[in-house]
MARPA-63428 format. One record per residue (C-alpha): residue number from 0; z, x, y. Coordinates in nm, 4 decimals, decimal comma. Each point is the difference from the previous one (the first is absolute). Example, Ala and Ser with C-alpha at 12.3 -4.5 7.8 and 13.67 -1.06 7.14 Angstrom:
! residues 2
rec resi->0 Z->0,7800 X->1,2300 Y->-0,4500;
rec resi->1 Z->-0,0660 X->0,1370 Y->0,3440;
***
This chain:
! residues 407
rec resi->0 Z->-2,5969 X->-1,6321 Y->-1,3191;
rec resi->1 Z->0,1623 X->-0,3164 Y->-0,1515;
rec resi->2 Z->0,3794 X->-0,0841 Y->-0,0266;
rec resi->3 Z->0,2144 X->-0,2938 Y->-0,0636;
rec resi->4 Z->0,3484 X->-0,0925 Y->0,1195;
rec resi->5 Z->0,2086 X->-0,2488 Y->-0,2204;
rec resi->6 Z->0,3438 X->-0,1222 Y->-0,0172;
rec resi->7 Z->0,1146 X->0,0078 Y->-0,3340;
rec resi->8 Z->0,3469 X->-0,1592 Y->-0,0410;
rec resi->9 Z->0,0470 X->0,0574 Y->0,3721;
rec resi->10 Z->-0,0621 X->0,3793 Y->-0,0474;
rec resi->11 Z->-0,2972 X->0,1299 Y->0,2349;
rec resi->12 Z->-0,2454 X->0,1749 Y->-0,2338;
rec resi->13 Z->-0,3258 X->0,1805 Y->0,1165;
rec resi->14 Z->-0,2743 X->0,0601 Y->-0,2491;
rec resi->15 Z->-0,2814 X->0,2611 Y->0,0938;
rec resi->16 Z->-0,2624 X->0,0383 Y->-0,2728;
rec resi->17 Z->-0,1894 X->0,3238 Y->-0,0129;
rec resi->18 Z->-0,2346 X->-0,0608 Y->-0,2926;
rec resi->19 Z->-0,1222 X->0,3692 Y->-0,0294;
rec resi->20 Z->0,3429 X->0,1464 Y->0,0185;
rec resi->21 Z->0,1487 X->0,1989 Y->-0,2979;
rec resi->22 Z->0,3512 X->-0,0916 Y->0,0965;
rec resi->23 Z->0,2321 X->-0,2816 Y->0,1106;
rec resi->24 Z->0,2813 X->0,0258 Y->0,2320;
rec resi->25 Z->0,3017 X->-0,2435 Y->0,0044;
rec resi->26 Z->0,2276 X->0,0273 Y->0,3098;
rec resi->27 Z->0,3061 X->-0,1830 Y->0,1077;
rec resi->28 Z->0,0846 X->0,0150 Y->0,3690;
rec resi->29 Z->0,3235 X->-0,1103 Y->0,1571;
rec resi->30 Z->0,0707 X->-0,0352 Y->0,3635;
rec resi->31 Z->0,3180 X->0,2014 Y->-0,0684;
rec resi->32 Z->0,0033 X->0,3231 Y->0,1883;
rec resi->33 Z->0,2354 X->0,1747 Y->0,2204;
rec resi->34 Z->-0,0498 X->-0,2328 Y->0,3001;
rec resi->35 Z->0,1837 X->-0,2741 Y->-0,2008;
rec resi->36 Z->0,3127 X->0,2288 Y->-0,0086;
rec resi->37 Z->0,3193 X->0,0152 Y->0,2126;
rec resi->38 Z->0,1510 X->0,3078 Y->0,1065;
rec resi->39 Z->0,2406 X->-0,0504 Y->-0,3044;
rec resi->40 Z->-0,2700 X->-0,0615 Y->-0,2453;
rec resi->41 Z->-0,2322 X->0,2585 Y->0,1233;
rec resi->42 Z->-0,1635 X->0,1764 Y->-0,3060;
rec resi->43 Z->0,0460 X->-0,2808 Y->-0,2361;
rec resi->44 Z->-0,3561 X->-0,1014 Y->-0,0191;
rec resi->45 Z->-0,1008 X->0,3483 Y->-0,1167;
rec resi->46 Z->0,2943 X->0,0259 Y->-0,2377;
rec resi->47 Z->-0,0929 X->-0,3292 Y->-0,1528;
rec resi->48 Z->-0,3417 X->0,1334 Y->-0,0662;
rec resi->49 Z->0,1538 X->0,2979 Y->-0,2044;
rec resi->50 Z->0,2072 X->-0,2452 Y->-0,2002;
rec resi->51 Z->-0,2906 X->-0,2347 Y->-0,0873;
rec resi->52 Z->-0,1315 X->0,2797 Y->-0,2136;
rec resi->53 Z->0,2943 X->0,0185 Y->-0,2300;
rec resi->54 Z->0,1735 X->-0,2744 Y->-0,2293;
rec resi->55 Z->-0,1856 X->-0,3220 Y->-0,0395;
rec resi->56 Z->0,0113 X->-0,2920 Y->-0,2460;
rec resi->57 Z->-0,2902 X->0,0780 Y->-0,2342;
rec resi->58 Z->-0,0276 X->0,3650 Y->0,0636;
rec resi->59 Z->0,3618 X->0,1040 Y->-0,0302;
rec resi->60 Z->0,0001 X->0,3640 Y->0,0958;
rec resi->61 Z->-0,1585 X->0,2368 Y->0,2608;
rec resi->62 Z->-0,1843 X->0,1555 Y->-0,2869;
rec resi->63 Z->-0,1371 X->-0,3402 Y->-0,1375;
rec resi->64 Z->-0,0987 X->-0,0896 Y->0,3521;
rec resi->65 Z->-0,2005 X->0,3327 Y->0,0393;
rec resi->66 Z->-0,1557 X->-0,0422 Y->-0,3546;
rec resi->67 Z->-0,1009 X->-0,3683 Y->0,0673;
rec resi->68 Z->-0,2662 X->0,1240 Y->0,2515;
rec resi->69 Z->-0,0529 X->0,3556 Y->-0,1445;
rec resi->70 Z->-0,1031 X->-0,1573 Y->-0,3297;
rec resi->71 Z->-0,3197 X->-0,1225 Y->0,1284;
rec resi->72 Z->-0,0693 X->0,2735 Y->0,2734;
rec resi->73 Z->0,0892 X->-0,2126 Y->0,3040;
rec resi->74 Z->0,1129 X->0,1187 Y->0,3292;
rec resi->75 Z->0,3389 X->-0,1346 Y->0,1194;
rec resi->76 Z->0,1526 X->0,0509 Y->0,3229;
rec resi->77 Z->0,1762 X->-0,1533 Y->0,3157;
rec resi->78 Z->0,0598 X->0,0669 Y->0,3487;
rec resi->79 Z->0,2291 X->-0,1259 Y->0,2787;
rec resi->80 Z->-0,0860 X->-0,0119 Y->0,3593;
rec resi->81 Z->0,1065 X->-0,1873 Y->0,3067;
rec resi->82 Z->-0,1452 X->-0,3337 Y->-0,0424;
rec resi->83 Z->-0,0428 X->-0,0063 Y->-0,3717;
rec resi->84 Z->0,0610 X->0,1173 Y->-0,3678;
rec resi->85 Z->-0,2944 X->0,0560 Y->-0,2225;
rec resi->86 Z->-0,0139 X->0,0205 Y->-0,3845;
rec resi->87 Z->-0,3175 X->0,0465 Y->-0,1999;
rec resi->88 Z->-0,1491 X->0,0833 Y->-0,3386;
rec resi->89 Z->-0,3583 X->0,1196 Y->-0,0298;
rec resi->90 Z->-0,1709 X->-0,0139 Y->-0,3504;
rec resi->91 Z->-0,3074 X->-0,0475 Y->-0,1894;
rec resi->92 Z->-0,0914 X->-0,3667 Y->0,0243;
rec resi->93 Z->0,0973 X->-0,0918 Y->-0,3564;
rec resi->94 Z->0,3568 X->0,0827 Y->0,0977;
rec resi->95 Z->0,0371 X->-0,2185 Y->0,2954;
rec resi->96 Z->0,2175 X->-0,2553 Y->-0,1830;
rec resi->97 Z->0,2315 X->0,2820 Y->-0,1008;
rec resi->98 Z->0,0075 X->0,1117 Y->0,3647;
rec resi->99 Z->0,1291 X->-0,3370 Y->0,1102;
rec resi->100 Z->0,2636 X->-0,0164 Y->-0,2702;
rec resi->101 Z->0,1315 X->0,3270 Y->0,1165;
rec resi->102 Z->0,0273 X->-0,1025 Y->0,3613;
rec resi->103 Z->0,1311 X->-0,3370 Y->-0,0766;
rec resi->104 Z->0,2865 X->0,1608 Y->-0,2105;
rec resi->105 Z->0,0679 X->0,2406 Y->0,2919;
rec resi->106 Z->0,0242 X->-0,2476 Y->0,2779;
rec resi->107 Z->0,1730 X->-0,3006 Y->-0,1801;
rec resi->108 Z->0,2167 X->0,1836 Y->-0,2589;
rec resi->109 Z->0,1226 X->0,3411 Y->0,1652;
rec resi->110 Z->0,3630 X->0,0267 Y->-0,1326;
rec resi->111 Z->0,1474 X->0,2714 Y->0,2331;
rec resi->112 Z->0,2680 X->0,1330 Y->-0,2477;
rec resi->113 Z->0,2806 X->0,1759 Y->0,1847;
rec resi->114 Z->-0,0195 X->0,3229 Y->-0,1809;
rec resi->115 Z->-0,3671 X->0,0272 Y->0,0667;
rec resi->116 Z->0,0380 X->-0,0959 Y->0,3573;
rec resi->117 Z->0,2524 X->0,2719 Y->0,0657;
rec resi->118 Z->-0,2324 X->0,2577 Y->-0,1611;
rec resi->119 Z->-0,2947 X->-0,1100 Y->0,2173;
rec resi->120 Z->0,1994 X->0,0256 Y->0,3097;
rec resi->121 Z->0,0022 X->0,3917 Y->-0,0703;
rec resi->122 Z->-0,3815 X->-0,0197 Y->-0,0453;
rec resi->123 Z->-0,0487 X->-0,1818 Y->0,3466;
rec resi->124 Z->0,2331 X->0,2338 Y->0,1739;
rec resi->125 Z->-0,1993 X->0,2933 Y->-0,1346;
rec resi->126 Z->-0,3156 X->-0,1802 Y->0,1189;
rec resi->127 Z->0,1669 X->-0,0398 Y->0,3522;
rec resi->128 Z->0,0742 X->0,3765 Y->0,0031;
rec resi->129 Z->-0,3445 X->0,0830 Y->-0,0901;
rec resi->130 Z->-0,1320 X->-0,1848 Y->0,2944;
rec resi->131 Z->0,2517 X->0,1488 Y->0,2213;
rec resi->132 Z->-0,1559 X->0,3409 Y->-0,0806;
rec resi->133 Z->-0,3415 X->-0,1368 Y->0,0604;
rec resi->134 Z->-0,0592 X->0,0015 Y->0,3797;
rec resi->135 Z->-0,3430 X->-0,1781 Y->-0,0037;
rec resi->136 Z->0,1818 X->-0,3048 Y->-0,1580;
rec resi->137 Z->0,3359 X->0,0466 Y->0,1776;
rec resi->138 Z->-0,1570 X->-0,0171 Y->0,3407;
rec resi->139 Z->-0,1547 X->-0,3475 Y->-0,0802;
rec resi->140 Z->0,3540 X->-0,1332 Y->-0,0669;
rec resi->141 Z->0,1458 X->0,1722 Y->0,3200;
rec resi->142 Z->-0,2852 X->-0,1182 Y->0,2158;
rec resi->143 Z->0,0340 X->-0,3684 Y->-0,1300;
rec resi->144 Z->0,3627 X->-0,0020 Y->0,1272;
rec resi->145 Z->-0,1246 X->0,1462 Y->0,3335;
rec resi->146 Z->-0,2898 X->-0,2393 Y->0,0372;
rec resi->147 Z->0,1429 X->-0,3222 Y->-0,1301;
rec resi->148 Z->0,3852 X->0,0634 Y->0,0676;
rec resi->149 Z->0,2811 X->-0,0424 Y->-0,2460;
rec resi->150 Z->-0,1057 X->-0,3216 Y->-0,1616;
rec resi->151 Z->-0,1600 X->-0,0914 Y->-0,3256;
rec resi->152 Z->-0,3413 X->0,0938 Y->0,1175;
rec resi->153 Z->0,1135 X->0,3439 Y->0,1114;
rec resi->154 Z->0,2150 X->0,1044 Y->-0,3139;
rec resi->155 Z->-0,0964 X->0,1885 Y->-0,2817;
rec resi->156 Z->-0,1108 X->-0,1545 Y->-0,3303;
rec resi->157 Z->0,2180 X->0,2481 Y->-0,1982;
rec resi->158 Z->0,3107 X->0,0883 Y->0,2148;
rec resi->159 Z->0,3004 X->0,0052 Y->0,0303;
rec resi->160 Z->0,1551 X->0,1986 Y->-0,2988;
rec resi->161 Z->0,3380 X->-0,1821 Y->0,0672;
rec resi->162 Z->-0,1653 X->-0,3545 Y->-0,0623;
rec resi->163 Z->-0,1540 X->0,1140 Y->-0,3298;
rec resi->164 Z->0,3327 X->0,1181 Y->-0,1195;
rec resi->165 Z->0,1720 X->-0,3309 Y->0,0739;
rec resi->166 Z->-0,2716 X->-0,2510 Y->-0,1385;
rec resi->167 Z->0,1231 X->-0,2197 Y->-0,2751;
rec resi->168 Z->-0,1833 X->-0,1992 Y->-0,2755;
rec resi->169 Z->0,0803 X->-0,3122 Y->0,1882;
rec resi->170 Z->-0,1552 X->0,1331 Y->0,3180;
rec resi->171 Z->-0,3227 X->0,0765 Y->-0,2007;
rec resi->172 Z->-0,0023 X->-0,3489 Y->-0,1629;
rec resi->173 Z->0,0590 X->-0,1571 Y->0,3458;
rec resi->174 Z->-0,2822 X->0,1714 Y->0,1562;
rec resi->175 Z->-0,2526 X->-0,0634 Y->-0,3053;
rec resi->176 Z->0,0929 X->-0,3610 Y->-0,0028;
rec resi->177 Z->-0,0411 X->-0,0474 Y->0,3633;
rec resi->178 Z->-0,3400 X->0,1701 Y->0,0323;
rec resi->179 Z->-0,1777 X->0,0050 Y->-0,3362;
rec resi->180 Z->-0,0907 X->-0,3622 Y->0,0145;
rec resi->181 Z->-0,2986 X->-0,2177 Y->-0,0510;
rec resi->182 Z->-0,0703 X->-0,0520 Y->0,3768;
rec resi->183 Z->0,0622 X->0,3744 Y->0,0715;
rec resi->184 Z->-0,2425 X->0,1517 Y->-0,2735;
rec resi->185 Z->-0,3613 X->0,0609 Y->-0,0570;
rec resi->186 Z->-0,1520 X->0,0887 Y->-0,3303;
rec resi->187 Z->-0,3376 X->0,1720 Y->0,0066;
rec resi->188 Z->-0,2365 X->0,0382 Y->-0,2743;
rec resi->189 Z->-0,2960 X->0,2184 Y->0,0923;
rec resi->190 Z->-0,2858 X->0,1532 Y->-0,2254;
rec resi->191 Z->-0,1576 X->-0,1293 Y->-0,2987;
rec resi->192 Z->0,1427 X->-0,3418 Y->-0,0726;
rec resi->193 Z->-0,1355 X->-0,1411 Y->-0,3304;
rec resi->194 Z->0,1873 X->-0,3212 Y->-0,0282;
rec resi->195 Z->0,1625 X->-0,1096 Y->0,3276;
rec resi->196 Z->0,1138 X->-0,3379 Y->-0,1519;
rec resi->197 Z->0,1905 X->0,1610 Y->-0,2708;
rec resi->198 Z->0,1807 X->0,2361 Y->0,2690;
rec resi->199 Z->0,0783 X->-0,2935 Y->0,2112;
rec resi->200 Z->0,1838 X->-0,1690 Y->-0,2963;
rec resi->201 Z->0,1814 X->0,3194 Y->-0,0952;
rec resi->202 Z->0,1151 X->0,0246 Y->0,3755;
rec resi->203 Z->0,1211 X->-0,3587 Y->0,0024;
rec resi->204 Z->0,2006 X->0,0559 Y->-0,3278;
rec resi->205 Z->0,1467 X->0,3395 Y->0,0737;
rec resi->206 Z->0,0844 X->-0,0381 Y->0,3981;
rec resi->207 Z->0,1200 X->-0,3451 Y->-0,0060;
rec resi->208 Z->0,3592 X->0,0818 Y->0,0013;
rec resi->209 Z->-0,0038 X->0,2127 Y->0,3367;
rec resi->210 Z->0,2195 X->-0,1380 Y->0,2719;
rec resi->211 Z->-0,1923 X->-0,2332 Y->0,2268;
rec resi->212 Z->0,0901 X->0,1004 Y->0,3438;
rec resi->213 Z->0,1114 X->0,3255 Y->0,1719;
rec resi->214 Z->0,3352 X->0,0054 Y->0,1761;
rec resi->215 Z->-0,0253 X->0,3195 Y->0,2064;
rec resi->216 Z->-0,2018 X->0,0032 Y->0,3109;
rec resi->217 Z->-0,1130 X->0,2912 Y->0,1995;
rec resi->218 Z->0,1391 X->0,0333 Y->0,3502;
rec resi->219 Z->-0,2113 X->-0,0852 Y->0,3027;
rec resi->220 Z->-0,2088 X->0,2938 Y->0,1131;
rec resi->221 Z->0,0950 X->0,1284 Y->0,3573;
rec resi->222 Z->-0,2856 X->0,1936 Y->0,1391;
rec resi->223 Z->0,2084 X->0,2167 Y->0,2225;
rec resi->224 Z->-0,1551 X->0,3437 Y->0,0876;
rec resi->225 Z->0,1944 X->0,3079 Y->-0,0253;
rec resi->226 Z->0,2400 X->0,0768 Y->0,3059;
rec resi->227 Z->-0,1436 X->0,3487 Y->0,0509;
rec resi->228 Z->-0,3495 X->0,1420 Y->-0,0672;
rec resi->229 Z->0,1101 X->0,3110 Y->-0,1814;
rec resi->230 Z->0,2712 X->0,0937 Y->-0,2685;
rec resi->231 Z->0,0404 X->0,2276 Y->-0,2949;
rec resi->232 Z->0,2060 X->0,0903 Y->-0,3037;
rec resi->233 Z->0,1363 X->0,3367 Y->-0,0775;
rec resi->234 Z->-0,0561 X->0,1048 Y->-0,3657;
rec resi->235 Z->-0,0833 X->0,3717 Y->0,0444;
rec resi->236 Z->-0,3554 X->-0,0417 Y->-0,1683;
rec resi->237 Z->-0,2647 X->0,2587 Y->-0,0149;
rec resi->238 Z->-0,2367 X->-0,2079 Y->0,2112;
rec resi->239 Z->0,0548 X->-0,2839 Y->0,2377;
rec resi->240 Z->-0,0941 X->-0,3493 Y->-0,1609;
rec resi->241 Z->-0,1390 X->-0,2079 Y->0,2854;
rec resi->242 Z->-0,0735 X->-0,3864 Y->0,0449;
rec resi->243 Z->-0,1667 X->-0,1373 Y->0,3074;
rec resi->244 Z->0,0132 X->-0,3907 Y->0,0100;
rec resi->245 Z->-0,1100 X->-0,2880 Y->0,1931;
rec resi->246 Z->0,0475 X->-0,3743 Y->-0,0261;
rec resi->247 Z->-0,3352 X->-0,1327 Y->-0,1474;
rec resi->248 Z->-0,1545 X->-0,3253 Y->-0,1489;
rec resi->249 Z->0,1593 X->-0,2394 Y->-0,2490;
rec resi->250 Z->-0,1861 X->-0,0597 Y->-0,3331;
rec resi->251 Z->-0,1124 X->-0,3388 Y->0,1279;
rec resi->252 Z->-0,1848 X->0,1499 Y->0,2775;
rec resi->253 Z->-0,3738 X->0,0612 Y->-0,0591;
rec resi->254 Z->0,0288 X->0,3041 Y->0,2148;
rec resi->255 Z->0,1529 X->0,1741 Y->-0,2933;
rec resi->256 Z->-0,3546 X->0,0790 Y->-0,1237;
rec resi->257 Z->-0,0849 X->0,1590 Y->0,3345;
rec resi->258 Z->0,3404 X->0,1897 Y->-0,0350;
rec resi->259 Z->-0,1023 X->0,1275 Y->-0,3385;
rec resi->260 Z->-0,3271 X->0,1335 Y->0,1487;
rec resi->261 Z->0,1969 X->0,1669 Y->0,2858;
rec resi->262 Z->0,2289 X->0,1516 Y->-0,2465;
rec resi->263 Z->-0,3009 X->0,1520 Y->-0,1816;
rec resi->264 Z->-0,1359 X->0,1476 Y->0,3093;
rec resi->265 Z->0,3165 X->0,1483 Y->0,0997;
rec resi->266 Z->0,1672 X->0,1255 Y->-0,3039;
rec resi->267 Z->-0,0719 X->-0,1702 Y->-0,3534;
rec resi->268 Z->-0,2304 X->0,2514 Y->-0,1503;
rec resi->269 Z->-0,1212 X->0,3836 Y->0,0022;
rec resi->270 Z->-0,2512 X->-0,0773 Y->0,2768;
rec resi->271 Z->0,2312 X->-0,1812 Y->0,2266;
rec resi->272 Z->0,0871 X->0,1375 Y->0,3358;
rec resi->273 Z->0,3611 X->0,1021 Y->-0,0902;
rec resi->274 Z->-0,0938 X->0,1775 Y->-0,3070;
rec resi->275 Z->-0,2798 X->0,1851 Y->0,1524;
rec resi->276 Z->0,1581 X->0,0864 Y->0,3360;
rec resi->277 Z->0,3624 X->0,0314 Y->-0,1018;
rec resi->278 Z->-0,0247 X->0,1519 Y->-0,3320;
rec resi->279 Z->-0,3410 X->0,1735 Y->-0,0264;
rec resi->280 Z->-0,0494 X->0,1236 Y->0,3600;
rec resi->281 Z->0,3577 X->0,0686 Y->0,0943;
rec resi->282 Z->0,1665 X->0,0766 Y->-0,3459;
rec resi->283 Z->0,3164 X->-0,1867 Y->0,1066;
rec resi->284 Z->0,0597 X->-0,1895 Y->-0,3129;
rec resi->285 Z->-0,0720 X->-0,0437 Y->-0,3757;
rec resi->286 Z->0,0033 X->-0,3746 Y->0,0131;
rec resi->287 Z->-0,0827 X->-0,2580 Y->0,2644;
rec resi->288 Z->-0,1070 X->-0,3655 Y->-0,0078;
rec resi->289 Z->0,0056 X->-0,3265 Y->0,1890;
rec resi->290 Z->0,0125 X->-0,3626 Y->-0,1322;
rec resi->291 Z->0,0700 X->-0,3569 Y->0,1115;
rec resi->292 Z->0,2741 X->-0,1732 Y->-0,2221;
rec resi->293 Z->0,1022 X->-0,3659 Y->0,0176;
rec resi->294 Z->0,1838 X->-0,2566 Y->-0,2079;
rec resi->295 Z->0,0869 X->-0,3467 Y->0,0720;
rec resi->296 Z->0,2571 X->0,0803 Y->0,2818;
rec resi->297 Z->-0,0343 X->0,3453 Y->0,1271;
rec resi->298 Z->-0,3274 X->0,2081 Y->0,0783;
rec resi->299 Z->-0,0143 X->0,3564 Y->0,1239;
rec resi->300 Z->-0,2462 X->0,2993 Y->0,0271;
rec resi->301 Z->0,1243 X->0,3243 Y->-0,0959;
rec resi->302 Z->-0,1282 X->0,3542 Y->0,0079;
rec resi->303 Z->0,1819 X->0,2506 Y->-0,2460;
rec resi->304 Z->-0,0326 X->0,3810 Y->0,0056;
rec resi->305 Z->0,1852 X->0,2947 Y->-0,1385;
rec resi->306 Z->-0,0219 X->0,2571 Y->0,2948;
rec resi->307 Z->0,1011 X->0,3577 Y->0,0127;
rec resi->308 Z->0,3348 X->0,0456 Y->0,1608;
rec resi->309 Z->-0,0967 X->0,2704 Y->0,2562;
rec resi->310 Z->-0,2944 X->-0,1977 Y->0,1296;
rec resi->311 Z->0,1554 X->-0,3446 Y->-0,0278;
rec resi->312 Z->-0,0097 X->-0,0928 Y->0,3656;
rec resi->313 Z->-0,3516 X->0,1338 Y->0,0307;
rec resi->314 Z->-0,0982 X->-0,2076 Y->-0,2990;
rec resi->315 Z->0,1417 X->-0,3263 Y->0,1359;
rec resi->316 Z->-0,1915 X->0,0850 Y->0,3225;
rec resi->317 Z->-0,3241 X->0,0125 Y->-0,1714;
rec resi->318 Z->0,0615 X->-0,3220 Y->-0,1967;
rec resi->319 Z->0,0748 X->-0,1740 Y->0,3156;
rec resi->320 Z->-0,3242 X->0,1279 Y->0,1627;
rec resi->321 Z->-0,1887 X->-0,1602 Y->-0,2896;
rec resi->322 Z->0,1754 X->-0,3300 Y->0,0596;
rec resi->323 Z->-0,0651 X->0,0222 Y->0,3602;
rec resi->324 Z->-0,3707 X->0,0677 Y->-0,0504;
rec resi->325 Z->-0,0317 X->-0,3116 Y->-0,2277;
rec resi->326 Z->0,2129 X->-0,2193 Y->0,2527;
rec resi->327 Z->-0,2805 X->0,0935 Y->0,2569;
rec resi->328 Z->-0,2606 X->-0,1551 Y->-0,2106;
rec resi->329 Z->-0,1388 X->0,3364 Y->-0,1085;
rec resi->330 Z->-0,1588 X->-0,1137 Y->-0,3473;
rec resi->331 Z->-0,3642 X->0,0387 Y->-0,0597;
rec resi->332 Z->-0,2121 X->-0,2582 Y->-0,1827;
rec resi->333 Z->-0,0789 X->0,2561 Y->-0,2539;
rec resi->334 Z->0,3659 X->0,0522 Y->-0,0585;
rec resi->335 Z->0,0627 X->-0,3543 Y->-0,0256;
rec resi->336 Z->-0,2862 X->-0,0803 Y->-0,2485;
rec resi->337 Z->0,1288 X->0,2882 Y->-0,2331;
rec resi->338 Z->0,3504 X->-0,1664 Y->0,0016;
rec resi->339 Z->-0,1521 X->-0,3384 Y->-0,0721;
rec resi->340 Z->-0,1925 X->0,1454 Y->-0,3093;
rec resi->341 Z->0,3050 X->0,1765 Y->-0,1147;
rec resi->342 Z->0,1991 X->-0,3235 Y->-0,0046;
rec resi->343 Z->-0,2642 X->-0,1994 Y->-0,1643;
rec resi->344 Z->-0,0246 X->0,2680 Y->-0,2764;
rec resi->345 Z->0,3568 X->0,0509 Y->-0,0542;
rec resi->346 Z->0,0970 X->-0,3679 Y->-0,0345;
rec resi->347 Z->-0,2804 X->-0,0281 Y->-0,2705;
rec resi->348 Z->0,1056 X->0,2991 Y->-0,1916;
rec resi->349 Z->0,3597 X->-0,0907 Y->0,0056;
rec resi->350 Z->-0,0398 X->-0,3333 Y->-0,2004;
rec resi->351 Z->-0,1962 X->0,1497 Y->-0,2894;
rec resi->352 Z->0,3130 X->0,0053 Y->-0,2030;
rec resi->353 Z->0,2158 X->-0,3040 Y->-0,1185;
rec resi->354 Z->0,3154 X->0,1373 Y->0,1378;
rec resi->355 Z->-0,1440 X->0,0616 Y->0,3457;
rec resi->356 Z->-0,1825 X->-0,3259 Y->-0,0084;
rec resi->357 Z->0,3425 X->-0,1667 Y->-0,0658;
rec resi->358 Z->0,1528 X->0,1922 Y->0,2966;
rec resi->359 Z->-0,2824 X->-0,0904 Y->0,2107;
rec resi->360 Z->0,0490 X->-0,3788 Y->-0,0635;
rec resi->361 Z->0,3738 X->-0,0319 Y->-0,0139;
rec resi->362 Z->0,0625 X->0,2216 Y->0,3187;
rec resi->363 Z->-0,1894 X->-0,2719 Y->0,1881;
rec resi->364 Z->0,1330 X->-0,2973 Y->-0,1613;
rec resi->365 Z->0,3636 X->0,0909 Y->-0,0237;
rec resi->366 Z->0,0168 X->0,1110 Y->0,3624;
rec resi->367 Z->-0,2197 X->-0,2307 Y->0,1814;
rec resi->368 Z->-0,0658 X->-0,2937 Y->-0,2503;
rec resi->369 Z->-0,3754 X->0,0509 Y->0,0384;
rec resi->370 Z->-0,2554 X->0,2142 Y->-0,1743;
rec resi->371 Z->-0,3355 X->0,1395 Y->0,1362;
rec resi->372 Z->-0,2386 X->0,0861 Y->-0,2569;
rec resi->373 Z->-0,1931 X->0,3300 Y->-0,0128;
rec resi->374 Z->-0,3026 X->-0,1620 Y->0,1403;
rec resi->375 Z->0,1842 X->-0,1595 Y->0,2863;
rec resi->376 Z->0,1663 X->0,3284 Y->0,1032;
rec resi->377 Z->-0,3398 X->0,2038 Y->-0,0354;
rec resi->378 Z->-0,1432 X->-0,2734 Y->0,2229;
rec resi->379 Z->0,2817 X->0,0544 Y->0,2740;
rec resi->380 Z->-0,0707 X->0,3871 Y->-0,0160;
rec resi->381 Z->-0,3734 X->-0,0393 Y->0,0119;
rec resi->382 Z->0,0192 X->-0,2443 Y->0,3066;
rec resi->383 Z->0,2456 X->0,2138 Y->0,1876;
rec resi->384 Z->-0,1068 X->0,1641 Y->0,3390;
rec resi->385 Z->0,1056 X->0,3226 Y->0,1582;
rec resi->386 Z->0,1542 X->-0,2190 Y->0,2784;
rec resi->387 Z->0,2372 X->-0,1542 Y->-0,2510;
rec resi->388 Z->0,1626 X->0,3142 Y->-0,0576;
rec resi->389 Z->-0,0122 X->0,1285 Y->0,3588;
rec resi->390 Z->0,2013 X->-0,3281 Y->0,0837;
rec resi->391 Z->0,3128 X->0,1220 Y->-0,1825;
rec resi->392 Z->-0,0014 X->0,3710 Y->0,0927;
rec resi->393 Z->0,2504 X->-0,0904 Y->0,2815;
rec resi->394 Z->0,2637 X->0,0138 Y->-0,2743;
rec resi->395 Z->-0,0378 X->0,3828 Y->0,0014;
rec resi->396 Z->0,1124 X->0,0396 Y->0,3694;
rec resi->397 Z->0,3020 X->0,2439 Y->0,0195;
rec resi->398 Z->0,2353 X->-0,2692 Y->0,1225;
rec resi->399 Z->-0,0530 X->-0,1890 Y->-0,3246;
rec resi->400 Z->0,0805 X->0,2739 Y->-0,2358;
rec resi->401 Z->0,3283 X->0,0999 Y->-0,1659;
rec resi->402 Z->0,0628 X->0,3364 Y->-0,1412;
rec resi->403 Z->0,2376 X->0,0920 Y->-0,2923;
rec resi->404 Z->0,0242 X->0,2999 Y->-0,2032;
rec resi->405 Z->0,2258 X->0,2158 Y->-0,2569;
rec resi->406 Z->0,0637 X->0,3587 Y->0,0951;
***
């Protein structure tokens, strides 16, 4: 797997050629998620994402914006999360220049007209209400506040409604100019790349007027654990939506690969312990999984489950039994080897498409400023020993676990 990182007019660019691909994906990533917000600006990053899809300079109406990509059958979307905002166009390789043109106009020339902004506030508020009615998503936002406290790491990406209502055009422009800058963006092109030099010249011409330096900094991450090990939010749901969490390993720690294997053994697929013992044997839930999540500052392991209300306490007890078993090194060599194989095959299949390859690359580079190739990652898994996984199972001791649920 080959790739090249180049600075083009001070804009970080990542080229990932895939000669046998039938598509090319162009992505722009900004370190501009909700952790860059204050209590007063909470929600503005996501609101800004919505307004980016409206009036530009070259494509002057929402319809023209949509038609710009629909006209060549492309996929066009965006997403805002804690640490980043992400915009992409995936197309047939012959339309890659058009994709760059669309994203350039979006990032540089968004107009934020007042009337359109006021209409979009209603749309965003409806989206918030939709998630308020969606307990599996709502529990994540409530849990974040419980686990990370009331700071930019613990607040929602969408909420609160009162902030959305009061944002002005000047607020949006200030936030955009403060974060959508050459030193704070990464442009990724993955897939079939037929003339990289030409694309580099286009990027140099079209993105040269970006602001040079970001002026908004994220606050210091204070890794303070919750003051109590259990809490809940009352929503009168049909099921109890549970999250069990533990402080884990940051993205720079190579133990994260062993953590991925441990997550697989415990609850990442249908043959995992939690799925088999909690869902299949006990019939306690429809959904249960476990995973290790990390970004450049925070890192956490979480188990998520939707448990039957009448047997909630019993279900939690059974989950803790599985965790206690693993904490006592109860992992067989066969179980370990199956999990290793699963991770090796999953990462290989994941990067078959140009958009997933782009995600695979930028998620490493944006957050950690280093990239491990597929071969390097496969080598880590192939050389891993059962002892490497057993070494980190103490994270599952009961005193290290924090429980939050919606009921």
